[in-house]
C-alpha positions as CSV (number, residue, x, y, z in Angstrom):
1,M,40.5,-11.6,42.5
2,D,44.2,-12.2,41.7
3,Q,44.5,-14.6,38.7
4,A,40.7,-15.1,38.5
5,G,39.4,-16.3,35.2
6,L,37.4,-13.6,33.4
7,K,33.7,-14.3,33.1
8,F,31.6,-12.7,30.4
9,A,28.0,-11.7,30.0
10,P,26.0,-12.0,26.8
11,P,26.5,-8.8,24.8
12,F,22.8,-8.3,24.0
13,Q,19.3,-9.5,24.6
14,S,17.3,-9.6,21.4
15,F,13.7,-8.5,20.9
16,F,11.9,-9.2,17.7
17,D,8.8,-7.1,17.0
18,T,5.9,-8.6,14.9
19,S,6.6,-6.1,12.2
20,F,10.0,-7.7,11.6
21,F,8.3,-11.0,10.8
22,R,5.7,-9.3,8.6
23,E,8.5,-7.7,6.6
24,F,10.3,-11.0,6.5
25,A,7.2,-12.7,5.1
26,N,6.8,-10.0,2.5
27,L,10.5,-10.2,1.6
28,K,10.3,-14.0,1.3
29,L,7.3,-13.9,-0.9
30,N,8.2,-11.1,-3.3
31,V,12.0,-10.8,-3.3
32,L,13.9,-13.8,-1.8
33,K,11.5,-16.6,-2.9
34,L,13.8,-19.6,-3.1
35,N,16.9,-17.6,-2.8
36,A,18.8,-18.7,0.3
37,E,21.6,-16.1,0.1
38,K,22.1,-14.1,3.3
39,I,20.8,-10.5,3.5
40,P,22.0,-7.6,5.6
41,L,20.4,-6.4,8.8
42,Y,20.8,-3.1,10.6
43,T,20.0,-1.9,14.1
44,T,21.2,0.4,16.8
45,V,21.9,0.3,20.5
46,D,21.7,3.3,22.8
47,L,23.9,2.3,25.8
48,A,22.9,5.4,27.6
49,T,19.3,4.1,28.0
50,I,19.7,0.5,29.0
51,P,16.5,-0.3,31.0
52,K,17.0,-0.4,34.8
53,G,15.9,-4.0,35.3
54,A,18.0,-5.2,32.4
55,S,21.4,-7.0,32.8
56,V,22.6,-6.3,29.3
57,A,21.8,-4.0,26.4
58,H,18.7,-4.7,24.3
59,L,18.9,-5.2,20.5
60,F,15.6,-4.5,18.8
61,F,14.4,-5.9,15.4
62,N,11.5,-4.5,13.5
63,S,10.4,-3.9,10.0
64,R,13.1,-1.2,9.6
65,T,15.9,-3.6,10.5
66,L,15.9,-4.9,7.0
67,D,16.6,-1.5,5.5
68,E,19.6,0.5,6.4
69,A,17.8,3.7,5.5
70,G,15.2,2.9,8.1
71,L,17.6,3.3,11.1
72,E,16.3,5.9,13.5
73,G,17.5,7.6,16.6
74,S,20.8,7.8,18.4
75,G,23.0,4.9,19.3
76,I,25.8,2.7,18.1
77,R,25.0,1.0,14.7
78,F,25.4,-2.7,14.4
79,H,25.5,-4.7,11.2
80,G,24.5,-8.3,10.9
81,W,23.3,-11.0,8.5
82,F,20.0,-12.7,8.0
83,H,19.9,-16.3,6.7
84,N,16.5,-17.7,5.7
85,F,15.9,-21.3,5.0
86,N,13.4,-22.7,2.5
87,T,12.3,-25.7,4.6
88,L,12.0,-26.5,8.3
89,G,14.1,-29.6,7.7
90,E,17.0,-27.4,6.4
91,F,16.7,-25.2,9.4
92,K,16.8,-28.1,11.8
93,I,19.7,-30.1,10.3
94,L,22.0,-27.0,10.0
95,D,25.2,-27.7,11.9
96,K,24.7,-24.8,14.3
97,K,28.1,-25.2,15.9
98,K,30.0,-25.1,12.6
99,F,27.8,-22.3,11.3
100,L,28.6,-20.1,14.3
101,Q,32.3,-21.0,14.1
102,D,32.4,-19.9,10.4
103,E,30.7,-16.7,11.3
104,A,33.0,-16.0,14.2
105,L,36.1,-16.7,12.1
106,S,34.7,-14.4,9.4
107,L,34.5,-11.6,12.0
108,M,38.0,-12.4,13.2
109,E,39.3,-12.0,9.7
110,A,37.4,-8.7,9.2
111,G,38.8,-7.3,12.4
112,S,42.4,-8.4,11.6
113,K,42.1,-6.5,8.3
114,G,40.4,-3.4,9.8
115,C,39.7,-2.2,13.3
116,L,38.4,-3.7,16.5
117,D,34.7,-2.8,15.8
118,D,34.9,-4.7,12.5
119,A,35.0,-7.9,14.6
120,V,31.5,-7.2,16.0
121,G,28.4,-8.5,14.3
122,F,25.4,-10.6,14.7
123,V,23.5,-13.3,12.7
124,V,19.8,-14.4,12.6
125,I,18.8,-17.7,11.1
126,A,15.1,-18.2,10.4
127,Y,12.5,-20.4,8.7
128,A,9.1,-18.9,7.9
129,D,6.0,-21.2,7.7
130,L,4.0,-18.7,5.7
131,K,0.9,-21.0,5.4
132,N,0.5,-20.9,9.2
133,Y,2.3,-17.7,10.0
134,K,4.8,-19.4,12.3
135,F,8.5,-18.4,12.5
136,Y,11.4,-20.3,13.8
137,Y,14.6,-18.3,14.4
138,W,17.8,-18.0,16.4
139,F,19.9,-15.0,17.2
140,A,23.6,-15.1,17.8
141,V,26.5,-12.6,18.4
142,P,29.6,-14.7,17.3
143,T,32.6,-14.4,19.6
144,F,36.1,-15.9,19.2
145,Q,38.8,-16.6,21.7
146,S,42.4,-17.5,20.8
147,V,43.9,-17.4,24.3
148,E,42.8,-17.8,27.9
149,F,42.2,-14.6,29.9
150,N,42.8,-14.0,33.6
151,M,41.9,-11.0,35.6
152,I,44.9,-9.8,37.6
153,K,43.5,-6.6,39.2
154,K,40.2,-4.7,39.1
155,E,39.7,-1.1,40.0
156,Q,36.6,1.1,40.1
157,L,36.6,4.0,37.7
158,E,34.9,6.9,39.5
159,D,35.6,9.7,37.0
160,K,34.7,9.1,33.3
161,S,35.2,12.7,32.3
162,A,38.4,11.9,30.4
163,F,36.3,9.7,28.1
164,H,33.5,12.1,27.5
165,E,34.3,12.6,23.8
166,F,34.6,8.9,23.2
167,L,31.3,8.2,25.0
168,E,29.5,10.8,22.8
169,D,30.9,9.3,19.6
170,D,28.4,6.7,18.3
171,S,30.7,5.6,15.5
172,I,33.0,3.5,17.8
173,L,32.3,0.8,20.4
174,C,35.9,-0.2,21.3
175,G,39.1,1.7,20.8
176,I,42.7,1.9,21.9
177,L,43.9,4.6,24.4
178,D,46.7,6.8,23.3
179,P,48.1,7.8,26.7
180,N,50.3,10.5,25.2
181,E,47.3,12.5,23.7
182,G,44.7,11.2,26.1
183,N,42.3,10.3,23.3
184,V,40.8,7.0,22.2
185,L,41.8,5.8,18.7
186,K,39.7,3.7,16.4
187,G,41.7,0.6,17.1
188,Y,43.2,-0.3,13.8
189,M,45.7,-3.2,13.9
190,S,48.7,-0.9,13.5
191,E,47.5,1.1,16.5
192,L,47.2,-2.1,18.7
193,K,50.9,-2.6,18.4
194,L,51.6,0.8,19.9
195,F,49.4,0.9,22.9
196,D,48.3,-1.4,25.7
197,T,44.9,-0.1,27.0
198,L,41.6,-1.1,25.4
199,V,38.6,1.2,26.0
200,V,35.2,-0.5,25.7
201,K,31.6,0.8,25.9
202,D,30.3,-2.1,28.0
203,T,27.0,-3.6,26.9
204,S,26.8,-5.5,30.3
205,K,25.6,-4.2,33.6
206,I,26.5,-7.4,35.5
207,A,29.1,-6.9,38.3
208,D,32.6,-8.2,37.3
209,C,31.2,-9.6,34.0
210,P,32.1,-7.5,31.0
211,T,30.5,-8.0,27.6
212,S,31.6,-11.2,25.8
213,L,32.5,-8.9,22.9
214,L,35.7,-8.3,24.9
215,K,36.8,-11.8,23.8
216,N,37.1,-10.6,20.2
217,F,38.9,-7.4,21.2
218,L,41.4,-9.1,23.4
219,S,42.1,-11.9,20.9
220,L,42.8,-9.3,18.2
221,W,45.0,-7.3,20.5
222,K,47.0,-10.4,21.4
223,S,47.3,-11.4,17.7
224,Q,49.2,-8.1,17.2
225,N,51.2,-8.4,20.4
226,P,52.3,-12.1,20.6
227,G,55.2,-11.3,22.8
228,K,53.2,-9.5,25.5
229,D,51.7,-11.2,28.5
230,G,48.9,-8.8,29.2
231,C,47.0,-5.5,28.7
232,K,44.6,-3.2,30.4
233,V,40.9,-2.8,29.7
234,I,38.7,0.1,30.7
235,L,35.0,-0.8,30.7
236,L,32.7,2.2,30.6
237,R,29.1,1.9,31.9
238,N,26.4,4.3,32.9
239,E,27.1,3.2,36.5
240,N,30.0,1.3,38.1
241,S,32.6,1.6,35.4
242,F,35.8,-0.2,36.1
243,S,39.2,-1.3,34.7
244,V,40.9,-4.6,34.7
245,D,44.4,-5.8,34.1
246,V,44.3,-8.9,32.0
247,S,46.9,-11.6,31.6
248,F,47.1,-14.1,28.8
249,R,48.0,-17.8,28.6
250,D,47.8,-19.9,25.5
251,N,45.1,-22.4,25.1
252,V,45.8,-26.0,25.9
253,N,45.2,-27.1,22.3
254,D,47.6,-24.9,20.3
255,G,45.9,-23.0,17.5
256,E,42.3,-23.8,18.6
257,I,39.9,-20.9,18.3
258,K,37.0,-21.2,20.7
259,T,33.7,-19.8,19.5
260,S,30.3,-19.1,21.1
261,G,27.4,-16.7,20.8
262,W,24.0,-18.4,20.4
263,E,21.4,-16.7,22.5
264,R,19.7,-18.8,25.2
265,N,15.9,-18.9,25.5
266,V,13.9,-17.8,28.5
267,N,14.6,-21.1,30.2
268,G,18.3,-20.7,29.8
269,K,18.6,-23.4,27.1
270,L,20.6,-23.2,23.9
271,T,17.8,-23.7,21.4
272,P,16.0,-21.8,18.6
273,K,13.0,-19.7,19.4
274,F,9.5,-20.0,17.9
275,T,6.8,-17.4,17.2
276,D,3.2,-18.0,16.2
277,L,1.7,-14.7,15.0
278,R,-1.8,-16.0,14.0
279,S,-3.4,-14.9,17.2
280,S,-1.8,-11.4,17.2
281,I,-2.4,-10.5,13.6
282,D,-5.7,-9.2,12.1
283,P,-7.4,-12.2,10.4
284,S,-8.1,-10.0,7.4
285,Y,-4.4,-9.4,7.0
286,L,-3.7,-13.1,7.3
287,A,-6.3,-13.8,4.6
288,E,-4.6,-11.3,2.3
289,Q,-1.2,-12.6,3.0
290,S,-2.3,-16.2,2.5
291,L,-3.7,-15.3,-0.9
292,D,-0.6,-13.4,-1.9
293,L,1.4,-16.5,-0.9
294,N,-0.5,-18.7,-3.4
295,L,-0.1,-16.2,-6.1
296,S,3.6,-15.4,-5.4
297,L,4.5,-19.0,-5.4
298,M,3.8,-19.0,-9.2
299,K,6.6,-16.5,-9.6
300,W,9.1,-18.6,-7.6
301,R,9.7,-21.2,-10.3
302,Q,7.1,-21.2,-13.1
303,L,6.6,-17.5,-14.0
304,P,9.2,-15.2,-12.4
305,D,8.2,-12.3,-14.7
306,L,4.4,-12.5,-13.9
307,D,3.1,-9.1,-13.2
308,L,0.7,-9.7,-10.4
309,Q,0.3,-6.1,-9.5
310,S,-1.4,-5.3,-12.9
311,V,-4.0,-7.9,-12.1
312,K,-4.4,-7.1,-8.4
313,S,-4.8,-3.3,-9.0
314,S,-7.4,-3.8,-11.9
315,K,-10.9,-2.7,-11.0
316,A,-13.4,-5.2,-12.2
317,L,-17.0,-4.3,-13.1
318,L,-19.3,-7.4,-13.4
319,L,-22.6,-6.7,-15.2
320,G,-24.7,-9.6,-14.0
321,A,-24.6,-11.3,-10.7
322,G,-26.1,-14.7,-11.7
323,T,-24.3,-18.0,-12.3
324,L,-21.6,-16.3,-14.5
325,G,-21.2,-13.3,-12.2
326,C,-20.7,-15.4,-9.1
327,N,-18.1,-17.7,-10.6
328,V,-16.2,-14.9,-12.3
329,A,-16.0,-13.1,-9.0
330,R,-14.6,-16.2,-7.3
331,S,-11.9,-16.5,-10.0
332,L,-11.1,-12.8,-9.7
333,L,-10.6,-13.3,-5.9
334,A,-8.2,-16.2,-6.6
335,W,-6.1,-13.8,-8.7
336,G,-6.0,-11.3,-5.9
337,V,-8.2,-8.6,-7.6
338,Q,-8.9,-6.0,-5.0
339,T,-11.9,-4.1,-6.5
340,I,-15.0,-5.9,-7.7
341,T,-18.3,-4.2,-8.4
342,F,-21.6,-6.1,-9.1
343,V,-24.4,-4.6,-11.2
344,D,-27.8,-6.4,-11.2
345,N,-31.4,-5.6,-10.6
346,G,-32.6,-9.0,-9.6
347,T,-33.2,-10.7,-6.3
348,V,-32.0,-14.1,-5.1
349,S,-34.6,-16.8,-5.8
350,V,-34.8,-20.2,-4.1
351,S,-33.4,-21.9,-7.2
352,N,-30.3,-19.7,-7.4
353,P,-28.0,-21.0,-4.6
354,A,-27.5,-24.5,-6.2
355,R,-25.8,-22.9,-9.2
356,Q,-24.9,-19.4,-8.1
357,S,-22.0,-19.9,-5.6
358,L,-22.2,-16.6,-3.7
359,Y,-25.8,-17.2,-2.4
360,T,-27.4,-19.4,0.3
361,F,-31.0,-20.3,0.8
362,E,-31.2,-17.7,3.6
363,D,-30.5,-15.0,1.0
364,R,-33.8,-15.5,-0.9
365,G,-35.5,-12.3,-1.7
366,L,-32.4,-10.2,-1.2
367,S,-30.7,-8.0,-3.8
368,K,-28.3,-10.1,-5.9
369,A,-25.8,-7.4,-6.4
370,E,-25.6,-6.4,-2.7
371,T,-25.6,-10.0,-1.5
372,A,-22.9,-11.0,-3.9
373,A,-20.7,-8.1,-2.7
374,K,-21.3,-9.1,1.0
375,A,-20.5,-12.7,0.2
376,V,-17.2,-11.8,-1.5
377,K,-16.1,-9.7,1.5
378,S,-16.9,-12.7,3.8
379,I,-14.5,-14.8,1.6
380,Y,-11.8,-12.2,1.2
381,P,-12.3,-9.4,3.9
382,T,-9.9,-6.9,2.4
383,V,-11.5,-6.8,-1.0
384,N,-13.3,-3.6,-2.0
385,A,-16.6,-5.1,-3.1
386,S,-19.8,-3.3,-3.8
387,G,-23.2,-4.1,-5.2
388,I,-25.4,-1.7,-7.3
389,N,-29.0,-2.3,-8.0
390,L,-29.4,-1.1,-11.5
391,E,-31.4,-2.1,-14.6
392,I,-29.3,-1.7,-17.7
393,P,-31.2,0.2,-20.4
394,M,-32.0,-2.2,-23.2
395,I,-32.2,-1.5,-26.8
396,G,-35.7,-2.2,-28.2
397,H,-37.3,-1.8,-24.8
398,Q,-39.6,1.3,-24.5
399,V,-38.7,4.1,-22.2
400,T,-41.4,4.2,-19.6
401,E,-39.7,6.0,-16.7
402,E,-37.3,8.4,-18.3
403,A,-35.9,10.0,-15.2
404,K,-35.0,6.6,-13.6
405,Q,-33.7,5.1,-16.8
406,R,-31.6,8.1,-17.5
407,E,-30.1,7.9,-14.0
408,Y,-29.3,4.2,-14.7
409,Y,-27.5,5.2,-17.9
410,E,-25.5,8.0,-16.2
411,T,-24.5,5.6,-13.3
412,L,-23.3,3.1,-15.9
413,V,-21.2,5.8,-17.6
414,S,-19.6,6.7,-14.3
415,L,-18.9,3.0,-13.5
416,F,-17.2,2.5,-16.8
417,A,-15.0,5.5,-16.1
418,T,-13.8,4.2,-12.7
419,H,-13.2,0.5,-13.7
420,D,-10.6,-1.2,-15.9
421,V,-12.0,-4.5,-16.9
422,I,-15.7,-5.0,-17.8
423,F,-17.3,-8.4,-17.8
424,L,-20.6,-8.8,-19.7
425,L,-22.4,-11.6,-17.9
426,T,-26.1,-10.8,-18.4
427,D,-28.7,-13.3,-19.6
428,S,-30.0,-11.4,-22.7
429,R,-28.5,-10.0,-25.8
430,E,-30.1,-6.6,-25.5
431,T,-28.6,-5.9,-22.0
432,R,-25.1,-6.3,-23.5
433,W,-25.6,-3.7,-26.3
434,L,-25.2,-0.5,-24.3
435,P,-22.2,-1.8,-22.3
436,T,-20.6,-2.8,-25.6
437,L,-20.9,0.8,-26.8
438,L,-19.7,2.2,-23.4
439,G,-16.7,-0.1,-23.5
440,N,-15.6,1.4,-26.9
441,I,-16.2,5.0,-25.7
442,S,-14.2,4.6,-22.5
443,D,-11.5,2.4,-24.1
444,K,-11.9,-0.4,-21.6
445,L,-11.1,-4.1,-21.7
446,V,-14.5,-5.8,-22.2
447,I,-14.8,-9.5,-21.7
448,N,-18.0,-11.2,-22.9
449,A,-19.2,-14.6,-21.7
450,A,-22.4,-16.2,-23.1
451,L,-23.9,-19.6,-22.5
452,G,-25.8,-22.1,-24.7
453,F,-27.2,-25.4,-23.5
454,D,-23.9,-27.3,-23.8
455,S,-21.7,-24.6,-25.3
456,Y,-20.3,-21.3,-24.5
457,L,-18.6,-18.2,-26.0
458,V,-15.9,-16.2,-24.3
459,M,-14.4,-13.2,-26.1
460,R,-12.6,-9.9,-25.8
461,H,-14.0,-6.9,-27.6
462,G,-11.8,-4.9,-29.9
463,N,-10.8,-1.3,-29.2
464,Y,-12.4,1.6,-30.9
465,E,-9.1,3.4,-31.4
466,Q,-7.7,0.6,-33.6
467,S,-7.8,1.0,-37.3
468,D,-10.6,-0.8,-39.2
469,G,-8.1,-3.3,-40.7
470,T,-6.9,-4.6,-37.3
471,R,-9.8,-3.9,-35.0
472,L,-11.3,-7.0,-33.5
473,G,-15.0,-7.6,-33.6
474,C,-17.5,-7.4,-30.7
475,Y,-20.3,-9.7,-29.6
476,F,-22.7,-8.3,-32.2
477,C,-20.4,-8.4,-35.2
478,H,-22.0,-11.6,-36.6
479,D,-25.5,-10.1,-36.6
480,V,-27.3,-8.5,-39.6
481,V,-30.1,-7.2,-37.3
482,A,-29.8,-5.0,-34.2
483,P,-30.8,-6.7,-30.9
484,S,-34.4,-6.1,-29.8
485,D,-36.8,-7.1,-27.2
486,S,-36.3,-10.9,-26.6
487,L,-37.8,-11.0,-23.1
488,T,-41.5,-10.4,-23.7
489,D,-43.9,-13.4,-24.0
490,R,-41.3,-16.0,-23.2
491,T,-42.1,-19.6,-22.1
492,L,-40.7,-20.9,-18.8
493,D,-37.7,-22.6,-20.5
494,E,-37.0,-19.3,-22.3
495,M,-37.2,-17.3,-19.1
496,C,-34.5,-19.4,-17.4
497,T,-30.9,-19.9,-18.6
498,V,-31.1,-23.6,-19.4
499,T,-27.5,-25.0,-19.6
500,R,-25.6,-28.0,-18.4
501,P,-24.3,-27.1,-14.9
502,G,-20.6,-27.3,-15.9
503,V,-20.9,-24.8,-18.8
504,A,-21.1,-21.7,-16.6
505,L,-18.1,-22.8,-14.5
506,M,-16.0,-23.4,-17.6
507,A,-17.0,-20.1,-19.3
508,S,-16.4,-18.1,-16.1
509,A,-12.9,-19.5,-15.7
510,Q,-12.0,-18.9,-19.3
511,A,-13.3,-15.3,-19.1
512,V,-11.1,-14.4,-16.1
513,E,-8.1,-16.3,-17.5
514,L,-8.5,-14.4,-20.8
515,A,-8.7,-11.1,-19.0
516,V,-5.5,-11.9,-17.0
517,S,-3.7,-13.0,-20.1
518,V,-4.6,-9.7,-21.8
519,L,-3.3,-7.7,-18.8
520,Q,0.0,-9.6,-19.0
521,H,0.6,-8.6,-22.7
522,P,2.7,-5.5,-23.3
523,E,0.0,-4.1,-25.7
524,K,-2.9,-5.2,-23.5
525,N,-6.1,-5.3,-25.5
526,N,-4.3,-3.9,-28.6
527,S,-2.6,-7.3,-28.9
528,A,-3.3,-9.3,-32.1
529,P,-5.6,-12.4,-31.8
530,N,-2.6,-14.7,-32.4
531,A,-0.4,-12.9,-29.8
532,T,1.1,-14.6,-26.7
533,S,1.7,-13.3,-23.2
534,I,3.7,-14.8,-20.4
535,L,0.6,-17.0,-19.7
536,G,0.3,-18.2,-23.2
537,E,-2.0,-17.3,-26.1
538,V,-4.3,-14.3,-26.0
539,P,-7.1,-15.3,-28.4
540,H,-10.0,-13.2,-29.6
541,Q,-12.8,-15.8,-29.1
542,I,-13.0,-19.1,-27.3
543,R,-15.9,-21.3,-28.2
544,G,-16.3,-24.4,-25.9
545,F,-18.4,-27.4,-26.7
546,L,-19.2,-29.7,-23.8
547,S,-20.8,-32.3,-25.9
548,K,-17.5,-32.9,-27.6
549,H,-15.3,-31.6,-24.8
550,N,-13.3,-29.4,-27.1
551,L,-12.4,-25.8,-27.6
552,V,-12.2,-23.7,-30.8
553,K,-10.2,-20.4,-31.0
554,L,-11.5,-17.9,-33.6
555,H,-11.1,-14.3,-34.4
556,T,-13.3,-12.0,-36.3
557,P,-12.6,-8.5,-37.5
558,A,-14.9,-5.7,-36.6
559,Y,-17.9,-5.5,-38.9
560,K,-18.3,-1.9,-40.1
561,H,-22.1,-2.1,-40.0
562,C,-22.2,-3.8,-36.5
563,A,-24.9,-2.5,-34.2
564,G,-22.5,-2.7,-31.3
565,C,-19.3,-1.2,-32.6
566,N,-20.1,0.8,-35.7
567,R,-18.2,4.1,-35.6
568,D,-21.3,6.2,-36.4
569,V,-23.2,4.5,-33.6
570,I,-20.4,5.0,-31.1
571,D,-19.8,8.6,-32.1
572,A,-23.5,9.4,-31.8
573,L,-23.7,8.1,-28.3
574,R,-20.5,9.9,-27.4
575,S,-21.9,13.2,-28.7
576,D,-25.6,13.0,-27.9
577,G,-25.6,10.7,-24.8
578,W,-29.1,10.1,-23.4
579,Q,-31.0,11.6,-26.2
580,F,-29.4,9.2,-28.7
581,L,-29.9,6.3,-26.3
582,K,-33.6,7.1,-25.7
583,Q,-34.2,6.9,-29.4
584,A,-32.5,3.5,-29.6
585,L,-34.5,2.2,-26.7
586,N,-37.7,3.2,-28.3
587,D,-36.8,2.0,-31.8
588,Y,-34.1,-0.5,-32.5
589,K,-34.5,0.1,-36.2
590,F,-33.0,3.5,-35.6
591,I,-29.7,1.7,-34.9
592,E,-30.0,-0.5,-38.0
593,R,-30.5,2.7,-40.1
594,L,-27.6,4.5,-38.5
595,S,-25.1,1.6,-38.7
596,G,-26.0,0.7,-42.3
597,L,-27.6,-2.7,-41.4
598,S,-30.9,-1.5,-42.9
599,Q,-29.2,-1.0,-46.3
600,V,-27.5,-4.4,-45.9
601,Q,-30.8,-6.0,-45.3
602,Q,-32.3,-4.3,-48.3
603,D,-29.5,-5.2,-50.6
604,T,-29.7,-8.8,-49.4
605,E,-33.5,-8.9,-50.0
606,K,-33.0,-7.4,-53.4
607,I,-30.5,-10.1,-54.4
608,L,-32.8,-12.8,-53.1
609,N,-35.7,-11.4,-55.1
610,E,-33.5,-11.2,-58.2
611,M,-32.6,-14.9,-57.7
612,E,-36.3,-15.8,-57.5
613,D,-37.0,-14.0,-60.8
614,L,-34.3,-15.8,-62.7
615,N,-35.4,-18.6,-64.9
616,F,-33.1,-21.6,-64.7
617,G,-35.2,-23.7,-66.9
618,I,-36.8,-25.6,-64.0
619,Q,-40.5,-26.1,-64.4
């Protein structure tokens, strides 16, 4: 082997676990976004456990590789850099040769200012197609070579006992042997000038082919010893350790630094790798990630301060699973809301599917609430959706089955306690009365949506805890009578919600967008009616008129005699519960008396009578 040119083996074979790409996807969506700056990677190699069939050490990448605190187990630690690209085009047109050369020269500079191990590192370049969950990547261990190396003599090393302490020390990969003390030094540049024997923990198992990292170590040693023609290298392995005497000769082109290091694919070609994870990942997880992608993209350019978590974590209670309920649910899904509960006591009729988007013709006769929940989960599998068959106790409707109606009431109380945003989407005024009271008692955000033939109202209810001067009104604050039975003896057109088809879609969208805007405001539902959040204005009421294609924003203070938010009424329900409610169900006039509406009606009638008695000289 006299004067034979040294041949080198790749230092590592890389293995990327699917968890690495999942973490990369999450990082891209929520942290990096359009930021193309490199980020650090961390991993370890245990040279004592290189697999028997492997020719070089394995370097593993998983979700913990992106966090130094996640490093586990024994082994030598390696630090590298991760470069992500925003488009596949950018990834493809990157000058890979120049990129690797720049990385190699950067390591060369780091080593020349520190120690031999500072000249070791790795890089990963990648592009993530998050719509299709495809990843393009390429791994490299940059090496540099300032001179040509020749092997003068090779000798087997039978006894490694002299290097036991060095082999047990995971903080060093390559050092310089101090023959006087018999120990291996860290290999700082000043030490390289003093001694001539490099000691390397070889990552290669190939006969006569040491790790290509030796190029870096030899180049640095030569840079500190320009007048010397050679040195000795001891390469320590689990088996078949050996030493070589190395001679140097300058490159043909003076000053040229040769660089290499891109990993070859399984076919031995120098080309990037490609991973398609769609088939190996739970489709439910893919659905969730795809939705998160669409939402997170809003934060990349338009709304970097958008608080998606406050929306996603909000638990939504939908009272009513008809046209409004179905469309509100779809909009909530689009915002990533994870918990949606439907409450309705109806069944799907043959006329429903055309307007109510969560039902099909095959669903006829089934429970609306349960079917809507099932449909939502079929659209977005990871959502926590449930349907509850429940008849909301209605003011002015006689109590006929007290045990059952009381159970309905207590279930509603429990639902209000466990949800954050309440949507009132029922088709009668009296079904909205009790939920309005419960919203005040539980201090929840209540969003009300109501439809006319070609108009709609969307509003947020005020909070009970606000002072009377600033508290916003509720759905009933414009009324001078309490809601009563409006469902008995109705004609066919009165039994159905007769509206232009587009009205419900518009109202549903406005209801959800209003709720999200409120959640983005620092004061949430305590915000003033003219306040703005990151998404824009946070109005009290939105009235839409399809006949004129316009919107009107209004706000109304809480009416102190309101049947739905009068403090005496709310306090009575809070203290007396079912007994109070039973009285209101049997006699809606009871609420008028308690709230003061009866007195308002009497005073109004008195004024009208006085007006009639006045003589204005008209015969």
